[in-house]
N, C-alpha and C positions, 0 to 999 in steps of 0.2 A: 279045694276048701270050696264053701258055700256062696257062693254071692248073692249077699240078700237088696233087698230094692233100695234098705239105706244107704247103702254103702255107694248104689249106683246115684242114686240124689245124691250124695254129699261129694261125690265127685264133676256128676252134674253142674252143680254148685259154683264151685274150686275153680274149673273149667272151662265151665259153658260148652261143652260137647253136649251131642244128640245121647238121647239114649242108649240106643242101641251100640253107639259107638264109646261110651263112659263102663256099657258091661260090658265089649267086648276082649276091651284093655284089663278089667280088672281079671278076667279071667285068662287073659294071657301072662299075669303075674303073678298069679295065686292070690289074686286079694291086696297083695301091695301098693297102698295109698297110692306113696310118692312115684314109686314107681310103674304106677299107669298110670299118673301124671306126664311122665316123660315120654311113656309109650304115645299115649296123644298129641304129644308133640313131637315127636317123630315123623307120625302119620299126617302131622302140619292140620289137626285138629283141635289143637288147643295151644293157648297161652299158656307162659310160666306161672304158676298159680301160688301166690304167697300164703305163709302160714294162716298169718295174719287174716285174712279171709274167711278161716276157717275158726275162729277163735271167739270167745264171749265170756268179758267178766265186767263186773263193774265197781266203780270209786273214782279216784283220781288222780291226775298227775301235781305236783304241784314243783314250779322252777321257782331257784333266786338266785339271787347275781352281788356279790360280794369284792371290790377290786377285780382280780384277775383270774377268779374261781366263777364257776357254775355249776349249780347241783339242779338234778331234775331224781324225783324220789317217787313211787308209785303206792299207793296204800290201797287197796282192792274191799272190797264191801259186797254183799248179798244181791245189791239190789240200788237198781240207779240214784231209787229215792234219798237212800243214806246221800247220793253227792250231792245232795243240794238242801242238806239238813248247815243248818250254822254253829253249831256245834261239831262235824265231822270235818267240815271244814277248815273251823278253826286248827284243828287237830293237824290234820295235814301240812296247815301253814306253817305249824310250827316245827315238827318234824322236819320238813323242809329247811326252814331257815337251821338247825342242830345243824343240818346234814353239813353245812358252810365248813365245822368245824372237821369234821370225820373222815377217813379213806374209803370205806366202805361199808356196807347195810350192816354187817354184824355186829362194826362197832357204834353203827347208828344208834342198833337197838339198845344198846347199853347207854348212849347220849343220855344229859339231863333232859328234862323239860319237865318245867311248873315244879318242881323239888321232888322230883320221880325220873325214873329211868324212858324215856319211848316205851318198851316194850309195857311198862306200867301203865302208864297213860294209856296207850292202846287198849289194854285191858279195864280198867274204869270205864271208858267208853264204850265195851263192848255191853259192859253191865248198862249204864246208862242210857244208850241206844236201842238195847234188846239186838242187836244183828250184829256176827261176826265179821270181824276184820281182821287184817292181814297187813305187814309192813311188808311188801315183792322183794323191791331191790331200789336202788338209785345209781345212778352215773354222777360222771366229774368231769367236767374239762377245766384247762386252762390256760391264758394266752394275755398277754398284755391287754387284749381289750375283750369281753365277752356279752353277745347281746345273744336275748332271753326272746321268746315267744309261744304264746300258748292261742292255739286254738283252738275253736268251739268251747268258748269261757265261760267258769258255771260263778268264779269270783277273780279277783287279781291274784293274777299268779296261779291261777286254781284251774283245770281245767280235764279234758279226754286225751288231749295230743299235747307234749312241751315241747319245744326243741331249744337246744344252746348250741351257740356258734364262738366256739374261739380263735381269735385274732391276733395276728400280729400286725403289730401298728394301730394306731391310734383310730378305731370306729368312730365314722362320720354320717353313720345313718344308715350303709352301707348292710351292717350284720343282722339287723334284722328283717334287709331283705332277702336275704339270703336264708334266712330264719322260716321265713315264710317260705322261702321256694322248698327247702327241704321238705315242712309240713305238710305239702300238696305233690311231693314226688316220691317221695320215704327213698332214698337212696341208698343202696346195700352199702357202701363204706367210701372212703373219703375221695380214695385213687385205687388205681387196680394193684399198686403193692400191696396195700393194704385192708384186702381182700381175702376174706380164706378160699385158702388153697383146695378145700373140698366142694365149695358153690361152682370155684373155677372149674375144675375137675368133672363135677357133673352137670355144668354147660357145654364144656365142650366135648363130654362123651353125647351127649343129644345132639347140637350142631353136628357132627362129626356124622352119626347116625344119619339124620336127615338127612343130609346132605348125598350122601352115597347112595341112600334111596332114593331119593328125586334124579338122584343121575343115571343110576339102573333104568330107571321108569321112563327114561325122557327117550326121544324118537332121535336125537343125535348127541351119545354120551359123550361127555368130555375123557379127556384120559386123566386119569387116578391122579397124575399129577398136578395138575390143575386144581382139581379139587382139594388136595391138601396143602396145596401151596398158596391158593387166591383165594379159593370160594372160602374156606372154614376158619382160613386167619382174616378174611371179612368181614368175616356173621359176630366174629367174637370180637372182633374190633368195637362194631356195633351194640354189641351188647358191651362193652365196658363203657360206650359213651351213654348211656340208657341207663345205667347202674351206678359210674360212679358219680361223686357229687362233682368233684373239680372239672369233669368233661362232660356233666350235662348243658344244656341250651337251658339258656337264665328264662326262667318263666316273665321275667322282668320286660327284656329284651333278647328276644330267640336268636341275635343274628350272632352276640354271643356267647360264650361257654363262662361256667360259673367261676374258676378260675380268669378269666380274661377280667371279668365284671370286677371282683376283686383288685386286681391289679391296677384298672382304670380309678380304681377309687385309692389306693394306695398299700392296700393291703391286701394280705397275705389268709389265706384258710386253714387253719393249724389241724382242728379236732371237730366234731360234732355231736351230738349225742341227738336222735328221737326217739322221742319214749311215746308209748300211744296205751290207755287203758286197755286191758284183756290181751295184749300181746302174748299169744306165745302160750295162753290156756286153753286147752281143748274146750270147744262148749258139748255141753251134755245134751242131747236131743232126743224126745220123746215125742210123742207124735200124741196130740190130742185124746186119743181113745182110749191111748195107754193109761193117759195122767187120770181120765176119768176112773177105767175101773181101778189102779193101782190108788183111788180115794175112798172107792168104795168100799176097798178088801182092808181101810183102817190101818 
C-alpha cells in the first residue's frame, strides 16, 4: 500500500510522533492507522490516541434533568455559526426536553415537538436556516439524583460538551464537581468492570509487546515470569486508574479518588455520560490548494 503524506500527517497529529517514525509505523502495518498508533506506542514513541482528537463536526449538545433522570442530546449542523443561531438553540433545547420522555434516539425522532414530530421540526428548521442538520444521538442516566454540566456553553443547557452524573443518594453539590471532572478528564468507563473488553484487550496487547521489547533491549533482562506477573499487571493497573472514573484522582483534590470523594459526600456514582459535539465523526481533510482547484473546476 502506498503511504501518502496525508496519512503521515494524520498519524503525526494523532500521536505527536516524528515524521520518519510515523512513516515507518504506517509502512510496518500496511497503512492501518489504528495499528500504526499501537506500533508507535509499543516503541514508546506515542501516547494513546483518542478518536475524538481526529474528528470534527458542528452543532450543539443539550442536557436536561427532571427528577432522577437526565438526558443528553447531540444535534449536528454544517457550521459552527448555526450553533449561535437562536432558532437552532431553541430547537435543540426543545428536542432535549422531549428526550426526557423517551428511551432512545429513534423514539425521540417521533416524539412530539411544537405540534409536530421532532423529525418534522428538524426538516422545517433545515428549510428555514438553510443548512443541513441531523439528530445524531441521545443518552440517558437515572439515579436518586442527577447532576448536569455544560462545558463551553453557548446558552443555558447547551454547548460543545455535556455531562450527566447519576448518583445514589442526595446530591449536595458533589455531583456538579464530578461532572466538571468528567468534562476535563474524559474517562473511558465508570469502572474496570464496565470497560469494553476490546479496549482492555488492545491495551493489554500494547503493554505486553512494549514490556517484552524493553526487556529484550535491557542490559539486565528480567525473567519473563517477572514481566508477566509484575510489570504488565502493574501497567494495566495504572491504565485502569487513569481511564476509569471511579479510580481517577479527583481534579479538585488529587489526594483522593473520585470514588472516595463521592463516598465522603455520602453518595455513590452509579452512571455518567460525557457527550462532545462531533465525537466519532471522521473529519474530511482537504488542503487549500486542492480546495481552490476544486472551486476553479466548478
